[in-house]
C-alpha positions in Angstrom: -16.1 -41.6 53.3 -19.9 -41.2 54.1 -21.5 -37.8 53.4 -22.2 -35.7 56.5 -25.5 -34.0 57.0 -25.9 -30.3 56.4 -25.9 -27.8 59.3 -29.1 -26.3 60.6 -30.9 -24.1 58.1 -29.3 -25.7 55.1 -30.2 -28.6 52.8 -28.3 -30.4 50.1 -28.7 -29.3 46.5 -29.8 -32.4 44.6 -28.2 -31.1 41.4 -24.7 -30.3 42.8 -24.7 -32.2 46.1 -23.6 -29.0 48.0 -25.2 -27.6 51.2 -27.2 -24.4 50.5 -29.7 -22.3 52.4 -33.3 -23.5 52.2 -34.5 -20.1 50.8 -31.6 -20.0 48.3 -32.7 -18.6 44.9 -30.6 -21.4 43.3 -33.0 -24.0 44.7 -36.0 -22.0 43.5 -34.7 -22.0 40.0 -33.8 -25.7 40.0 -36.5 -27.3 42.1 -39.9 -27.7 40.4 -42.6 -28.7 43.0 -44.6 -30.5 40.3 -41.6 -32.4 39.0 -39.7 -35.2 40.8 -36.0 -34.5 40.9 -33.9 -37.6 41.1 -31.5 -37.6 44.0 -27.8 -38.2 43.1 -26.4 -40.9 45.2 -22.8 -40.3 46.0 -21.0 -43.6 46.3 -18.7 -43.6 49.3 -15.1 -44.3 48.8 -14.3 -47.9 49.7 -11.9 -50.6 48.6 -14.7 -52.6 47.1 -17.8 -51.3 45.4 -20.8 -53.6 44.9 -21.1 -53.1 41.2 -20.8 -55.5 38.3 -18.8 -53.1 36.3 -16.2 -51.9 38.7 -12.7 -53.0 39.3 -11.7 -54.2 42.8 -9.5 -51.8 44.7 -10.5 -48.8 42.6 -12.6 -45.9 43.8 -15.5 -44.7 41.6 -16.4 -41.4 39.9 -20.2 -41.0 39.6 -21.5 -39.4 36.4 -23.7 -36.3 36.8 -24.1 -35.1 33.3 -22.7 -35.1 29.8 -18.9 -35.5 30.3 -19.4 -34.4 33.9 -18.6 -36.2 37.1 -18.9 -35.5 40.8 -15.6 -34.4 42.3 -15.2 -36.6 45.4 -13.2 -33.8 47.1 -15.5 -30.8 46.6 -18.8 -32.8 45.9 -19.3 -30.5 42.9 -20.3 -31.6 39.4 -17.3 -30.7 37.2 -16.2 -31.4 33.6 -13.5 -34.0 33.3 -11.8 -32.1 30.4 -9.7 -30.1 32.9 -6.3 -31.7 32.8 -5.4 -30.7 36.4 -8.6 -32.6 37.6 -7.8 -35.6 35.4 -4.2 -35.8 36.8 -5.4 -35.5 40.4 -8.3 -38.1 40.2 -6.4 -40.7 38.2 -3.4 -40.3 40.5 -5.7 -41.1 43.5 -6.8 -44.3 41.8 -10.4 -43.3 40.8 -12.4 -45.2 38.2 -15.1 -43.8 35.8 -18.6 -45.2 36.2 -20.1 -44.1 33.0 -21.4 -47.0 30.9 -22.5 -50.7 31.4 -20.1 -51.6 28.7 -17.3 -51.8 31.2 -15.0 -49.7 33.2 -12.8 -47.0 31.7 -9.3 -48.0 31.0 -6.5 -47.1 33.4 -4.8 -44.8 30.8 -8.0 -42.9 30.1 -7.4 -39.6 28.3 -9.6 -37.1 26.5 -8.4 -36.9 22.9 -9.4 -34.8 20.0 -11.4 -36.2 17.1 -9.3 -37.9 14.4 -8.6 -35.6 11.4 -10.7 -36.2 8.4 -8.5 -37.5 5.5 -8.2 -35.2 2.5 -9.9 -36.3 -0.7 -8.9 -35.2 -4.2 -12.2 -34.0 -5.6 -10.9 -33.8 -9.2 -10.0 -37.5 -9.2 -12.3 -39.4 -11.7 -12.8 -42.1 -9.1 -14.2 -39.7 -6.5 -16.4 -37.7 -8.9 -19.3 -40.2 -8.9 -18.9 -41.1 -5.2 -22.1 -39.9 -3.5 -20.6 -40.1 0.0 -18.0 -37.3 -0.8 -19.4 -33.9 -0.2 -17.7 -30.8 -1.6 -17.9 -27.5 0.1 -18.4 -24.8 -2.7 -16.8 -21.4 -1.8 -19.2 -18.4 -2.0 -19.4 -16.4 -5.2 -17.5 -13.1 -4.6 -19.7 -11.4 -7.1 -22.8 -12.0 -4.9 -21.1 -10.6 -1.8 -21.9 -7.2 -0.3 -19.1 -4.7 -0.6 -18.7 -2.6 2.6 -16.4 0.4 2.9 -14.3 0.9 6.0 -14.8 4.3 7.7 -13.1 3.8 11.1 -12.1 1.3 13.8 -14.9 -1.3 13.8 -17.1 0.8 11.5 -18.4 0.5 7.9 -20.6 2.7 5.7 -24.2 1.7 5.4 -24.7 1.3 1.6 -28.3 2.4 2.0 -28.0 5.6 4.0 -24.3 6.3 3.5 -23.7 6.8 7.2 -20.9 5.2 9.3 -22.2 2.5 11.6 -20.6 0.2 14.1 -20.2 -3.5 13.1 -21.3 -4.4 16.7 -24.5 -2.5 16.4 -27.8 -4.3 15.3 -27.6 -2.7 11.9 -23.9 -3.7 11.5 -24.7 -7.3 12.4 -27.5 -7.2 9.9 -25.1 -6.0 7.2 -22.6 -8.7 8.0 -25.2 -11.5 8.3 -24.8 -12.1 4.5 -21.5 -12.8 2.6 -19.6 -9.5 2.6 -16.1 -8.1 1.9 -14.5 -4.8 3.2 -12.9 -3.3 0.1 -10.6 -0.9 1.8 -9.4 -2.5 5.1 -6.9 -0.4 7.1 -3.3 -1.2 6.2 -1.0 -2.6 8.9 2.1 -0.7 9.9 4.7 -1.1 7.2 7.6 -3.3 8.4 9.8 -2.8 5.3 11.7 0.5 4.7 9.7 3.3 3.1 12.4 3.5 0.4 13.6 0.5 -1.5 17.2 0.2 -0.2 19.8 1.5 -2.6 22.5 -1.0 -3.6 25.6 -0.1 -1.5 27.8 -1.1 -4.4 26.5 1.9 -6.4 28.8 4.8 -5.8 27.5 8.1 -4.4 26.9 11.0 -6.7 29.9 13.1 -7.5 30.6 16.3 -5.6 29.0 19.4 -6.9 26.6 22.3 -6.0 23.7 19.8 -5.4 25.6 17.3 -3.2 23.6 16.5 -0.1 25.3 17.0 3.3 24.8 14.4 6.1 22.3 15.6 8.7 23.5 15.3 12.3 21.7 12.9 14.6 20.6 13.5 18.2 19.0 11.5 21.0 15.4 10.5 20.3 12.7 12.9 21.6 10.3 11.0 24.0 7.4 13.4 23.6 6.2 12.1 20.3 5.9 8.4 21.4 2.3 8.7 22.4 1.2 10.2 19.0 3.1 7.6 17.0 0.1 5.2 16.9 1.3 2.9 14.1 4.9 2.5 15.3 6.5 3.8 12.1 8.6 6.4 14.0 6.6 9.2 12.3 3.8 11.5 13.6 1.4 12.7 10.9 -1.0 15.7 10.9 -4.1 13.6 11.4 -5.2 15.5 14.5 -4.8 18.8 12.6 -7.1 17.9 9.7 -10.6 19.3 9.5 -13.6 17.2 8.4 -14.2 19.4 5.4 -12.0 21.1 2.8 -11.2 24.8 2.8 -13.0 27.0 0.2 -9.9 29.1 -0.3 -10.8 32.6 -1.5 -14.4 32.1 -0.5 -13.4 31.7 3.2 -14.8 34.8 5.1 -12.7 36.9 7.4 -13.4 35.9 11.0 -12.1 37.1 14.4 -9.0 39.2 15.0 -6.4 36.8 13.6 -7.8 35.4 10.3 -8.1 37.7 7.3 -7.9 35.6 4.2 -6.8 32.1 3.2 -3.2 33.0 2.0 -2.2 35.7 4.4 1.6 35.7 5.0 1.5 35.3 8.7 -1.0 32.5 8.9 1.6 29.8 9.7 3.3 31.8 12.5 0.0 32.8 14.0 -1.1 29.1 14.0 2.0 28.0 15.8 1.7 30.8 18.3 -1.8 29.6 19.0 -0.7 26.0 19.5 2.1 27.1 21.8 -0.2 29.4 23.8 -3.0 26.9 24.2 -0.6 24.0 25.0 -1.9 21.9 22.0 0.0 18.7 21.5 3.8 18.4 22.1 4.6 21.5 20.0 4.6 23.9 22.9 7.3 21.8 24.7 10.0 22.3 22.0 8.7 24.9 19.6 9.6 28.6 19.9 8.7 31.6 17.8 11.2 34.4 18.3 9.4 37.6 19.1 10.6 40.3 16.8 9.3 42.7 14.1 11.3 43.0 11.0 12.0 46.8 10.9 13.3 47.6 7.4 15.2 50.8 6.5 16.7 52.1 3.2 19.7 54.3 3.2 20.0 57.2 0.7 22.4 55.1 -1.3 19.7 52.4 -1.8 21.0 49.9 0.7 18.5 48.0 2.8 19.2 47.3 6.5 17.3 46.4 9.7 17.3 47.6 13.3 16.6 46.0 16.7 13.1 46.4 18.1 12.4 48.7 21.1 10.0 47.6 23.8 7.5 50.0 25.4 4.6 49.0 27.6 5.2 45.3 26.8 4.9 45.9 23.1 7.6 45.9 20.4 8.1 48.9 18.1 10.4 49.8 15.3 12.8 52.6 16.3 12.1 56.0 14.6 14.5 56.7 11.8 14.5 58.9 8.7 15.4 55.9 6.6 12.3 54.0 7.7 11.1 52.1 4.6 8.2 49.8 5.2 8.6 48.6 8.8 7.2 45.2 9.6 6.6 43.4 6.3 3.9 41.0 7.5 2.7 42.9 10.6 3.6 39.9 12.9 6.5 38.1 14.5 9.4 36.1 13.2 9.6 37.2 9.6 12.8 37.2 7.5 12.6 38.5 4.0 14.6 38.2 0.7 14.2 41.1 -1.7 15.0 40.8 -5.4 15.1 37.0 -5.2 16.4 35.6 -8.6 14.0 33.7 -10.8 14.7 30.2 -12.0 15.9 29.8 -15.6 16.5 33.5 -15.9 19.0 34.9 -18.3 20.0 37.5 -15.7 22.8 35.8 -13.7 23.6 38.9 -11.7 22.0 38.6 -8.3 24.0 41.4 -6.6 20.7 43.3 -5.9 19.4 40.5 -3.7 19.0 41.7 -0.1 18.5 39.3 2.9 16.8 41.1 5.7 17.5 39.5 9.1 17.1 41.1 12.6 20.6 42.3 13.8 20.1 40.5 17.2 19.1 37.1 15.8 21.7 35.3 17.9 20.2 36.8 21.1 16.7 35.8 20.0 17.8 32.2 19.6 19.5 32.2 23.0 16.3 33.5 24.6 14.4 30.5 23.3 17.2 28.2 24.7 16.7 29.8 28.1 13.0 28.7 27.9 14.2 25.1 27.2 13.0 25.4 23.5 15.4 24.1 20.9 13.3 24.1 17.6 12.9 27.7 16.6 10.7 28.6 13.6 10.8 31.7 11.4 8.9 32.7 8.3 11.0 33.3 5.2 9.3 35.5 2.5 10.7 35.7 -1.0 9.9 38.8 -3.1 10.8 39.3 -6.8 11.3 43.1 -6.3 11.6 45.6 -3.5 7.9 46.1 -3.2 6.6 44.5 0.0 3.0 44.7 -1.2 3.4 42.5 -4.2 2.7 38.8 -4.4 5.3 36.8 -2.4 6.3 33.2 -1.9 6.3 31.6 1.6 9.2 29.5 2.9 10.3 28.3 6.3 13.5 28.6 8.3 14.0 26.2 11.2 16.9 26.8 13.7 17.8 23.7 15.7 19.9 24.7 18.7 20.7 21.1 19.6 22.2 20.2 16.2 23.3 23.8 15.5 21.7 23.7 12.1 19.6 26.1 10.0 17.3 24.4 7.5 15.2 26.0 4.7 12.0 24.5 3.3 10.4 25.7 0.1 7.2 24.0 -0.9 8.3 24.2 -4.5 11.4 22.1 -3.8 14.8 22.5 -5.4 15.9 23.4 -8.9 16.3 19.7 -9.5 14.8 16.6 -7.9 15.6 13.0 -8.0 13.8 11.0 -10.6 11.7 8.4 -8.8 9.3 5.9 -10.2 6.2 4.4 -8.4 6.2 0.7 -7.8 2.6 -0.3 -7.6 1.3 -3.4 -5.8 -0.8 -5.3 -8.3 -2.4 -7.5 -5.6 -3.7 -4.4 -3.7 -5.3 -3.1 -7.0 -7.2 -6.4 -7.5 -8.3 -6.9 -4.0 -8.9 -3.5 -2.6 -9.3 -1.4 -5.8 -6.6 1.0 -4.7 -2.9 1.7 -5.4 -0.2 1.2 -2.8 3.3 2.3 -3.8 6.8 3.0 -2.6 9.4 5.2 -4.2 11.8 3.3 -6.4 15.5 3.3 -6.8 17.4 6.3 -8.2 18.9 5.7 -11.6 22.6 6.3 -12.1 24.2 7.1 -15.4 27.7 7.9 -16.7 28.7 11.5 -17.2 31.2 12.7 -19.7 34.1 11.9 -17.3 33.0 8.3 -17.0 31.8 8.7 -13.4 28.4 7.7 -12.1 26.0 10.5 -11.3 22.4 10.6 -10.0 19.8 11.3 -12.6 17.7 14.3 -11.7 15.0 16.2 -13.4 14.7 20.0 -13.6 11.8 21.4 -11.7 9.5 24.3 -12.7 10.1 26.2 -9.5 9.7 30.0 -9.5 13.0 31.0 -7.9 16.6 30.0 -8.4 17.0 27.9 -5.3 20.7 27.4 -5.7 21.5 31.1 -5.8 19.2 31.8 -2.8 20.7 28.9 -0.8 24.2 30.0 -1.5 23.4 33.6 -0.4 21.6 32.4 2.8 24.5 30.1 3.6 27.0 32.9 3.3 24.9 35.2 5.4 24.3 32.7 8.2 28.0 32.0 8.4 28.5 35.6 9.5 25.4 35.8 11.7 25.6 32.3 13.3 29.2 31.0 12.7 28.5 27.9 14.8 25.5 26.8 12.7 25.5 24.7 9.5 23.0 25.7 6.7 20.9 23.1 4.9 19.2 24.3 1.7 16.4 22.9 -0.5 18.6 20.3 -2.0 19.0 18.7 1.5 15.5 19.3 2.9 13.5 18.5 -0.3 15.6 16.2 -2.6 12.5 14.9 -4.2 9.5 16.7 -5.9 8.2 19.7 -3.9 4.7 19.1 -2.5 3.3 22.3 -4.0 4.5 21.3 -7.4 2.7 17.9 -7.1 -0.6 19.3 -5.7 -1.8 22.9 -5.5 -5.1 24.9 -5.5 -6.5 28.4 -5.6 -3.5 29.9 -7.4 -1.1 29.0 -4.7 -1.1 27.3 -1.2 2.6 28.0 -0.3 1.6 29.5 3.1 -0.4 26.4 4.0 2.3 24.0 2.7 4.9 25.9 4.7 2.8 25.8 7.8 2.3 22.0 7.4 6.1 21.6 7.3 6.4 23.7 10.5 4.0 21.4 12.3 5.5 18.2 11.0 9.0 19.3 11.8 8.1 20.0 15.4 6.1 16.8 15.7 9.1 14.8 14.4 12.3 16.6 15.7 14.4 13.4 15.5 13.8 12.8 11.8 15.8 14.4 9.0 14.1 17.1 6.9 14.1 14.9 3.8 12.3 12.1 5.7 9.5 14.6 6.4 9.2 16.1 3.0 9.0 12.7 1.3 6.1 11.9 3.6 4.4 15.1 2.5 4.3 14.0 -1.1 3.2 10.4 -0.2 -0.1 9.9 -2.1 -1.9 10.9 -5.3 -2.3 14.6 -6.3 -6.0 14.2 -5.4 -5.2 12.8 -1.9 -2.6 15.6 -1.3 -5.1 18.3 -2.4 -7.7 16.9 0.1 -5.1 16.8 2.9 -3.8 20.3 2.4 -7.2 21.9 2.1 -8.5 20.1 5.2 -5.3 21.3 7.0 -6.0 24.8 5.9 -9.6 24.6 7.1 -8.3 23.5 10.6 -6.0 26.5 10.7 -8.8 28.9 9.8 -11.1 27.4 12.5 -8.4 27.6 15.1 -7.5 31.3 14.3 -11.1 32.3 14.1 -11.9 30.9 17.6 -9.1 33.0 19.2 -10.8 35.9 21.0 -7.7 37.9 21.6 -5.3 39.2 19.0 -2.1 37.2 18.8 -0.2 39.9 16.8 
């Protein structure tokens, strides 16, 4: 078919054969007035083409560049590598006009280069062959070691600053042979624990037997924060860039006094709930009550319900008033005369558990607000003096599961003996240790039954006696709830026993459990506490001090008193 002339105001582009405007910038770039541009002659489609190298009855494709031909339908210069174009043109019976050596075969196809045969370079016959070239791998000792510091970032070894790999400086660093010595690890596909052999019998029943934790429907609010898909949300967004200085941290604002104040965890959660930070405000609740403590003339301690005046809570006046609110804040439950661990005195009759008398009503009030994870502070005291040094614990009331769980950063009296299984390949390649917790060892007891080996912990308090007393008390106060003690929540080593600083960070460890428990409401408590001790003592110390610094900054920024 002959080519028609262009409409008025347009001319044919000699490079592509298409009609374009005369003042088109495409022509200005392509046409050089001092250079003669050869005009491409489009051969009309006809049964016979007067050419010595064509086949009668075949239409011709005219070459317009390297591996490029003019499409007879669109008159554009296109690559013949496109399979759809090949199928269409050869189906219509077109022939390639590309070389004086002869026409292209009918079954023309673009094929990949033939693979180069492998040569054994260690073969004596091939050693002296000059035609065989051997590619020598780079020497790793001469490579530059770069440290990963974020997504697409490395540390500049000269300045120590974090730079982007896509920046000019990053491209310069990677222009030479390099290796990233600490690349980010991918989400772990295997279980965090090495599966225990199902043939091994469970430990015998006894005071330390673990109870099965009830399961509920998954909570959708944490999906967005679970960035690595391991069904666990960490405290990354609650870690400061620097570590806390502990006792050297200065008092700031109306809510922060010192680094280990008893109410720091409750105040931090109240701040997160108030400011709608993260998903905690959706399910977390702090029951608003002061612990009003009284002592009768016979020496018996008891509590009374708060009275409300002018939107404030007060302890009712009473001649037996003892100390009032022990921590001067909300949601505090206290244990007086808590028994010490490994103590010869087995009589714990003087232990007093101080709980608000209207605890059930306080939990129901949180349920009315559509909050089902209720957090309280649990303070352990060795005597009846509220002013002496105390130990911070956590009580979590789950109204969906109807459970009460206690967390102590020291852990239980005993903990399962676990050994670290190090990955030797990670040590060689990345100069670090990746580990999982190993299997628990079973041994025969004097009755011939298998029992789980456990080690005694150097915890301060007798956890078994405290858990038994709390369990009996909550059966009376909350008969529909099931109590889970330290043996259930912290079956392995307590985090504060593994890493601590500044003569005790029990308040901060307890606060971290509060946050993690609210971020992971679907997990069992033991799954959270095992994550808390994941790492070396140095790594845990850095994590807990950065978490404490974040709490201090958050409380210091609050302009109004939360108490």
